[in-house]
C-alpha positions in Angstrom: 22.9 -6.4 31.6 22.9 -4.2 28.5 21.8 -4.6 24.9 24.9 -5.2 22.8 23.0 -4.0 19.7 23.0 -0.5 21.2 26.8 -0.4 21.3 28.1 1.7 18.4 31.4 -0.3 18.4 29.4 -3.6 18.2 27.5 -2.3 15.1 30.7 -1.2 13.5 32.5 -4.5 14.3 29.5 -6.4 12.8 29.7 -4.4 9.6 33.4 -5.0 9.4 32.9 -8.7 9.8 30.4 -8.7 7.0 32.8 -6.8 4.8 35.6 -9.2 5.6 33.5 -12.2 4.8 32.8 -10.7 1.4 36.3 -9.6 0.8 37.9 -12.9 1.6 35.6 -14.8 -0.8 38.2 -14.0 -3.6 41.2 -15.2 -1.6 42.9 -18.3 -3.0 41.3 -21.7 -2.0 44.6 -22.7 -0.5 44.0 -20.0 2.1 40.6 -21.4 3.2 42.1 -22.7 6.4 44.8 -20.1 6.7 44.4 -16.3 6.5 40.8 -16.5 5.3 39.7 -18.4 8.3 41.8 -16.4 10.7 40.5 -13.1 9.4 36.9 -14.3 9.6 37.1 -15.8 13.0 39.0 -12.9 14.6 36.7 -10.3 13.2 33.6 -12.2 14.3 35.2 -12.6 17.7 35.2 -8.8 18.3 31.4 -8.5 18.0 30.8 -11.9 19.7 32.8 -11.0 22.8 31.0 -7.7 23.1 27.7 -9.6 22.8 28.6 -12.2 25.3 30.1 -9.7 27.8 27.0 -7.5 27.6 25.2 -10.2 29.5 27.7 -10.3 32.3 28.6 -8.1 35.3 30.5 -4.8 34.7 33.8 -6.4 35.8 33.3 -9.4 33.4 32.2 -7.0 30.6 35.5 -5.2 30.9 37.3 -8.5 30.5 35.3 -9.3 27.3 36.0 -5.8 25.9 39.7 -6.4 26.5 39.4 -9.8 24.7 37.6 -8.0 21.8 40.4 -5.5 21.6 42.9 -8.4 21.3 40.9 -9.9 18.5 40.9 -6.4 16.8 44.7 -6.4 17.0 44.7 -9.9 15.4 42.5 -8.6 12.6 44.8 -5.7 12.0 47.8 -8.0 11.6 45.9 -10.5 9.3 44.8 -7.6 7.1 48.4 -6.5 6.7 49.4 -10.1 5.9 46.6 -10.5 3.3 47.6 -7.2 1.8 51.3 -8.1 1.7 50.5 -11.5 0.1 48.6 -9.6 -2.6 45.1 -10.8 -1.7 43.7 -7.3 -1.0 43.9 -4.3 -3.3 45.5 -1.1 -1.9 42.2 0.7 -1.7 40.4 -2.2 0.0 43.2 -2.7 2.5 43.3 1.1 3.3 39.5 1.0 3.9 39.5 -2.1 6.1 42.7 -1.1 8.0 41.1 2.3 8.8 37.9 0.5 10.0 39.8 -1.8 12.3 41.9 1.1 13.7 38.7 3.0 14.4 37.2 0.0 16.1 40.3 -0.4 18.3 40.0 3.3 19.3 36.3 2.7 20.2 37.1 -0.4 22.2 39.9 1.4 24.1 37.5 4.2 25.0 34.8 1.7 26.0 37.3 -0.2 28.2 38.3 3.1 29.9 34.6 3.9 30.6 33.8 0.4 31.9 36.9 0.5 34.2 36.0 4.0 35.5 32.5 2.7 36.4 34.1 -0.2 38.4 36.0 2.3 40.6 32.8 4.2 41.6 
């Protein structure tokens, strides 16, 4: 078992989730159950899966990291959708998109590390 708070990718995903909650406050009310909800839930899912997986075995942790990576891909798409719908400024979109891409790279590296440990 490991402390998820010590994972740099968890900390970064948590900050992104906070940023997305704040950024989606200005989305149209008609999107409350649409893209707003999807972005918030998918972003929270990244950090939540890392937290849950950290209390499991290494094999299970790898599965949770992979799920977190899937959620990160979902966030990346919903950011693009929100941008294309005009809900995010170009600057904010660029910042958030770069953050999610960095998180995806970190998750991919973590997954490789976890899988390498399983082989040993």
